[in-house]
C-alpha positions as CSV (number, residue, x, y, z in Angstrom):
1,M,7.5,69.4,-47.8
2,I,6.5,72.2,-50.2
3,I,6.2,75.5,-48.6
4,K,3.0,77.2,-48.5
5,P,3.7,80.7,-47.2
6,A,1.8,83.5,-46.1
7,I,2.9,87.1,-45.1
8,F,1.8,88.6,-41.8
9,V,2.7,92.0,-40.9
10,N,2.4,93.8,-37.5
11,K,1.3,97.5,-38.4
12,Y,2.2,98.6,-35.2
13,S,6.0,97.5,-35.1
14,G,8.6,99.6,-35.9
15,S,9.3,100.2,-39.6
16,S,6.9,97.3,-40.7
17,L,5.1,99.4,-42.7
18,Q,7.6,100.6,-44.9
19,T,9.0,96.8,-44.9
20,L,5.6,95.7,-46.5
21,T,5.8,98.5,-49.0
22,R,8.9,96.8,-50.2
23,V,7.6,93.4,-50.0
24,R,4.4,94.4,-52.1
25,N,6.7,95.7,-54.7
26,I,8.6,92.7,-55.1
27,I,5.7,90.3,-54.8
28,K,4.2,92.1,-58.0
29,R,7.4,92.5,-59.9
30,Q,8.0,88.7,-59.3
31,N,4.4,87.5,-59.9
32,L,4.5,85.6,-56.6
33,S,2.0,84.1,-55.0
34,I,2.1,84.5,-51.3
35,P,-0.6,86.1,-49.8
36,I,-0.2,89.1,-47.2
37,F,-2.3,89.3,-44.0
38,T,-2.3,92.3,-41.1
39,N,-3.8,92.9,-37.8
40,E,-5.3,96.3,-38.9
41,E,-9.0,94.6,-39.0
42,A,-8.5,91.7,-36.8
43,S,-6.3,90.7,-33.4
44,T,-2.9,88.8,-34.2
45,N,-4.7,85.7,-32.7
46,E,-7.3,85.7,-35.0
47,V,-5.3,86.5,-38.2
48,I,-2.7,83.8,-37.3
49,G,-5.3,81.3,-36.4
50,E,-6.7,82.0,-40.1
51,I,-3.2,81.5,-41.6
52,E,-2.6,78.3,-40.4
53,K,-6.0,76.7,-41.5
54,N,-4.5,77.4,-45.0
55,Y,-0.9,77.8,-45.1
56,N,2.3,76.0,-43.7
57,T,4.7,78.8,-43.3
58,I,4.2,82.1,-41.6
59,I,6.5,85.2,-42.2
60,G,6.4,87.9,-40.0
61,I,6.9,91.1,-40.7
62,G,8.2,92.8,-37.5
63,G,10.3,92.9,-34.7
64,D,11.4,90.9,-31.8
65,G,7.6,91.3,-30.1
66,T,5.8,90.3,-33.1
67,C,8.2,87.0,-33.4
68,N,7.1,86.2,-29.9
69,N,3.7,86.7,-30.5
70,I,3.6,84.1,-33.7
71,I,5.7,81.7,-31.8
72,N,3.2,81.8,-29.0
73,L,0.1,81.1,-31.6
74,I,1.7,78.6,-33.8
75,D,2.0,74.6,-33.9
76,F,5.5,74.1,-34.2
77,K,4.9,70.6,-35.3
78,K,3.1,71.8,-38.7
79,T,4.1,75.5,-39.1
80,K,7.3,76.7,-40.1
81,F,8.4,80.3,-39.3
82,G,10.1,83.1,-41.3
83,I,11.3,86.5,-40.3
84,I,11.7,89.8,-42.1
85,P,13.0,92.5,-39.8
86,G,10.5,95.3,-39.6
87,G,10.9,96.0,-35.9
88,T,12.8,98.4,-33.5
89,G,15.4,96.1,-32.2
90,N,15.0,93.3,-34.5
91,D,17.7,91.3,-32.0
92,F,16.8,87.7,-32.9
93,V,17.5,88.1,-36.7
94,K,21.1,89.4,-35.9
95,M,22.0,85.8,-35.1
96,F,21.7,84.8,-38.9
97,P,22.6,86.0,-42.2
98,K,21.1,89.2,-43.5
99,I,18.1,88.5,-45.7
100,Q,18.5,89.6,-49.2
101,L,14.4,90.4,-49.2
102,Q,13.8,89.7,-53.3
103,K,16.3,86.4,-53.2
104,F,14.2,85.2,-50.0
105,L,11.0,85.8,-51.1
106,Q,11.8,84.9,-55.0
107,N,13.2,81.5,-53.9
108,I,11.2,80.6,-50.9
109,Q,10.9,76.8,-51.9
110,S,14.9,76.4,-51.6
111,V,15.2,78.3,-48.5
112,I,17.5,76.8,-45.6
113,T,15.5,75.8,-42.5
114,T,17.2,75.5,-39.2
115,E,15.8,74.2,-35.6
116,V,15.7,76.5,-33.0
117,D,15.3,76.2,-29.2
118,V,12.1,77.2,-27.7
119,W,12.0,77.8,-24.3
120,E,9.2,78.3,-21.8
121,I,8.9,81.3,-18.8
122,K,6.5,80.4,-16.3
123,I,5.8,83.7,-14.1
124,N,4.5,84.1,-10.4
125,N,3.5,80.3,-10.3
126,E,0.8,81.0,-13.4
127,L,1.2,82.7,-16.8
128,K,3.2,80.9,-19.1
129,I,5.1,82.4,-22.0
130,K,7.4,81.0,-24.8
131,F,10.5,82.6,-25.9
132,I,13.1,82.4,-28.8
133,N,15.4,85.1,-28.1
134,C,16.0,86.9,-24.4
135,I,14.5,87.9,-21.4
136,G,15.6,89.8,-18.5
137,F,15.2,91.0,-15.2
138,G,15.9,94.2,-13.4
139,L,17.8,97.0,-15.6
140,D,17.4,95.8,-18.6
141,A,13.6,95.0,-18.4
142,E,13.1,99.0,-17.3
143,V,15.3,99.8,-20.6
144,A,12.8,97.7,-22.6
145,Y,10.1,100.0,-20.8
146,R,11.7,103.1,-21.1
147,A,12.4,102.6,-24.7
148,K,8.8,102.4,-25.6
149,T,7.9,105.7,-24.4
150,I,10.9,107.4,-27.0
151,N,9.3,108.3,-29.8
152,W,11.8,110.7,-31.1
153,L,14.2,107.7,-32.2
154,K,14.1,104.6,-33.9
155,G,16.3,101.6,-33.7
156,F,19.5,101.2,-31.7
157,P,19.8,104.9,-30.5
158,K,16.4,104.6,-28.9
159,Y,17.6,101.6,-26.8
160,L,21.0,103.7,-26.3
161,V,19.5,106.8,-24.9
162,A,17.0,104.7,-22.8
163,S,20.3,102.8,-21.3
164,I,21.7,105.9,-20.1
165,Q,18.6,107.1,-18.5
166,T,17.7,104.2,-16.7
167,I,21.1,103.6,-15.2
168,F,20.9,107.0,-13.3
169,S,17.6,105.7,-11.5
170,A,18.6,101.9,-11.8
171,K,18.5,100.2,-8.3
172,G,19.5,96.7,-7.1
173,R,17.5,93.9,-6.0
174,R,18.3,90.8,-3.8
175,L,18.0,87.8,-6.1
176,K,17.8,84.3,-5.6
177,I,18.8,82.7,-8.7
178,I,19.2,78.7,-9.4
179,T,20.7,77.3,-12.4
180,D,21.9,73.2,-13.0
181,S,25.5,74.4,-11.2
182,N,25.3,76.9,-8.9
183,T,22.7,79.2,-6.8
184,Y,23.4,82.9,-6.2
185,D,21.7,84.7,-3.3
186,D,23.0,88.6,-3.9
187,E,22.1,92.0,-4.8
188,F,22.1,92.4,-9.0
189,I,21.4,95.4,-11.0
190,F,20.1,92.9,-14.0
191,C,19.7,89.2,-15.1
192,A,19.9,88.8,-18.9
193,I,18.8,85.2,-20.0
194,G,19.8,84.5,-23.9
195,N,18.8,82.2,-25.9
196,G,20.2,84.6,-28.7
197,Q,22.9,86.9,-28.2
198,F,21.5,90.2,-28.8
199,A,19.1,92.6,-26.8
200,G,18.2,96.2,-26.9
201,G,18.9,96.8,-30.5
202,G,22.3,95.3,-30.4
203,F,23.5,95.3,-27.0
204,R,25.7,91.6,-26.8
205,L,24.5,90.7,-23.1
206,T,24.8,87.1,-23.9
207,P,27.7,86.9,-26.4
208,Q,27.9,83.1,-26.4
209,A,24.7,82.1,-26.7
210,K,23.6,79.7,-29.2
211,V,19.8,79.1,-30.5
212,D,20.3,75.4,-30.8
213,D,22.3,74.2,-28.6
214,S,19.4,73.2,-25.8
215,T,21.0,75.7,-23.1
216,L,20.5,79.2,-22.1
217,D,23.5,81.5,-21.7
218,V,22.8,83.6,-17.9
219,C,24.8,87.1,-17.2
220,L,24.3,88.4,-13.7
221,A,25.6,91.9,-12.9
222,K,25.7,92.9,-9.3
223,S,24.9,96.1,-8.0
224,A,27.1,99.1,-8.9
225,S,27.6,102.8,-9.1
226,T,25.9,104.9,-11.8
227,I,29.6,105.6,-13.4
228,T,30.8,101.9,-13.2
229,L,27.5,100.9,-15.2
230,L,28.2,103.6,-17.5
231,T,31.6,102.7,-18.3
232,M,30.3,99.1,-18.7
233,L,27.8,100.1,-20.9
234,P,30.4,100.5,-24.2
235,R,31.7,97.0,-23.1
236,A,28.2,95.6,-23.2
237,L,28.2,96.4,-27.2
238,T,30.8,93.8,-28.1
239,G,30.5,91.2,-25.0
240,S,33.6,92.2,-23.5
241,H,31.5,92.9,-20.3
242,L,32.1,89.4,-19.4
243,S,35.6,90.0,-17.8
244,H,34.5,92.6,-15.9
245,P,34.5,91.6,-11.9
246,L,31.1,92.4,-11.2
247,I,29.5,89.9,-14.2
248,T,28.9,86.3,-13.7
249,Y,28.3,84.3,-16.7
250,N,27.3,80.6,-17.1
251,K,25.2,78.3,-19.4
252,T,22.0,76.3,-17.9
253,K,19.4,74.0,-18.9
254,N,17.2,75.0,-15.8
255,F,17.0,78.5,-14.3
256,T,14.7,79.9,-11.3
257,I,14.6,83.2,-10.2
258,E,12.9,84.5,-6.6
259,C,12.7,88.1,-5.5
260,V,10.5,88.8,-2.5
261,E,10.3,92.7,-3.3
262,G,9.3,91.9,-7.1
263,V,11.9,92.6,-10.0
264,P,10.6,94.1,-13.5
265,L,10.7,91.4,-16.3
266,H,11.1,91.8,-19.8
267,V,10.2,89.1,-22.6
268,D,11.9,89.1,-26.0
269,G,11.8,93.0,-25.5
270,E,8.2,93.4,-24.0
271,L,7.5,94.5,-20.5
272,L,5.7,91.5,-18.9
273,G,5.7,93.1,-15.4
274,K,7.2,95.4,-13.0
275,N,6.8,92.9,-9.8
276,I,7.7,89.3,-10.7
277,K,8.9,87.3,-7.6
278,I,9.3,84.1,-8.9
279,A,9.7,82.7,-12.5
280,E,11.0,79.3,-13.9
281,I,12.0,78.8,-17.4
282,N,12.4,75.2,-19.1
283,L,13.4,74.3,-22.6
284,Q,10.3,73.1,-25.0
285,P,10.4,69.8,-26.3
286,D,9.6,70.9,-30.2
287,K,11.6,73.1,-32.1
288,L,10.9,75.9,-34.1
289,Q,11.6,75.2,-37.8
290,L,13.0,78.8,-38.9
291,L,13.5,79.7,-42.6
292,I,16.7,81.7,-42.6
293,S,17.8,82.1,-46.5
294,A,17.4,81.5,-50.1
């Protein structure tokens, strides 16, 4: 299939505007026929809809939130997707070789395409949202929310500071969690679920996750003291936290969580609510066709 690409830029995302300048220079210098669309004058929904009418490949410039917006709008059967990182965390793209921007754009017709699992979460028996990287209940959702308020830092330092600040006020919640092989009913400080390995700008909360194995990795942390959580934090950067006695880790194809008092939830780094009482996750039948390399 001949790739007909268009670029979508989320002007509100991290360093997307700086990245856009580089992309425009490459397109002009190499005389490439790749149109650029932004959400400056119309909503993301409207822009993506217009792009899909005329192009079969959307290359997003933005972060994990931008990726999530796009995959919730496109038709996986007819539209391929590429990512040029321009967000704050850029966690999902860490699962793939780093893009050499000029080579990627110049050789767009010969890029490698891989299939990625897409999951859907149903929240409070109503709202349904697709995701491709990660979701989190509890502490990591609160970190995602707090990071949005820190405007004096960018990238991973923003998430590190937000993590430390949140740990001092974090509280455990009684969660009932049902996976393929186990049911847990205990007080947990967080529940991280990964299709990819990275969250929060570089934390490897689910270090054994693969984006194409049709399973989710679930990392549960029981409630602990502030000191214990602070000492566990650096281990989460390398994935070595899995050996900690408070951590439970497994893989599952189906997932349900219940919390009587309600628990915060983030989806691909965006806070979706602070009072989620029930959520179910299921694998979607169609795979995302992802452009990863030139």
